[in-house]
C-alpha positions in Angstrom: -0.4 -4.8 10.7 0.7 -1.3 10.0 2.4 0.8 12.7 0.6 3.9 14.0 2.4 7.2 14.6 3.7 8.1 18.0 0.6 10.1 18.8 -2.5 8.0 18.7 -5.6 7.2 20.8 -6.9 3.8 21.6 -10.4 2.6 22.6 -9.7 -0.6 24.5 -11.5 -3.9 24.3 -14.6 -3.8 26.6 -15.1 -0.1 26.2 -18.3 1.2 24.7 -19.0 4.7 23.4 -22.2 6.1 22.1 -21.6 9.4 20.3 -19.4 11.0 17.7 -15.6 10.9 17.8 -13.3 13.5 16.3 -9.6 12.7 16.1 -6.7 14.9 14.8 -4.3 12.0 15.0 -4.4 8.2 14.5 -6.9 6.1 16.4 -7.3 2.4 17.1 -10.7 0.9 18.0 -10.7 -2.4 19.9 -14.0 -1.6 21.7 -17.5 -0.7 20.4 -18.5 2.7 19.0 -22.0 3.7 18.0 -21.7 7.0 16.3 -19.8 8.9 13.6 -16.0 9.0 13.4 -14.0 11.8 11.8 -10.3 11.1 11.9 -7.6 13.2 10.1 -5.0 10.4 10.7 -5.2 6.7 10.2 -8.1 4.7 11.7 -7.6 1.1 12.7 -10.5 -1.1 13.7 -9.0 -4.1 15.5 -10.2 -7.7 15.2 -12.5 -7.2 18.3 -13.6 -3.7 17.3 -17.1 -2.8 16.2 -18.1 0.6 14.7 -21.8 1.3 13.9 -21.9 4.6 12.1 -20.3 6.5 9.2 -16.6 7.1 9.0 -14.6 9.9 7.4 -10.8 9.5 7.5 -7.5 9.8 5.7 -6.6 6.1 5.8 -8.3 3.1 7.4 -7.4 -0.5 8.1 -10.2 -2.8 9.3 -9.7 -6.2 10.9 -13.1 -6.2 12.8 -16.7 -5.1 12.1 -18.0 -1.9 10.6 -21.7 -1.0 9.7 -22.1 2.3 7.9 -20.5 4.3 5.1 -16.8 5.0 4.8 -15.4 8.1 3.1 -11.6 7.9 2.9 -9.3 10.3 1.1 -6.5 7.8 1.0 -6.4 4.0 1.3 -8.9 1.5 2.6 -7.5 -1.9 3.7 -9.9 -4.7 4.6 -7.9 -7.4 6.4 -8.8 -11.1 6.7 -11.6 -11.4 9.2 -13.0 -7.9 8.5 -16.8 -7.7 8.1 -18.0 -4.5 6.4 -21.6 -3.4 5.5 -22.0 -0.1 3.7 -20.8 2.2 0.9 -17.1 3.0 0.5 -15.7 6.0 -1.2 -11.9 6.0 -1.5 -8.8 6.5 -3.7 -7.6 3.0 -3.3 -8.9 -0.2 -1.7 -7.2 -3.5 -0.8 -9.3 -6.5 0.2 -7.6 -9.6 1.6 -8.9 -13.1 1.1 -11.2 -13.8 4.1 -12.6 -10.3 4.4 -16.3 -9.9 3.9 -17.7 -6.8 2.2 -21.4 -6.1 1.4 -22.0 -2.8 -0.2 -20.9 -0.5 -3.1 -17.5 1.0 -3.7 -16.6 4.3 -5.6 -13.1 5.1 -6.5 -12.3 8.8 -6.2 -10.0 10.7 -8.6 
């Protein structure tokens, strides 16, 4: 898995949040979020993470579950075990064998 920068936030396993999240730096989600996420850094959804809502970010790596649309100005990586439902708009996308993706994908210029 990719290394996050020195300044990042973590939502731990067992933590549930209902509401929108705005992050200036990297964030890792191992808990559950129901709401929109806007992240200027890298967003990682861990294997136990669940995000229900739209995501706007610079880069994203998903090992867990996400339901909603993703708008990413950089790279989207769907790791083995990821389960994604929604539209993805990104510059590049990488899908590992074993990742599940149900939706449409648009590649940005």
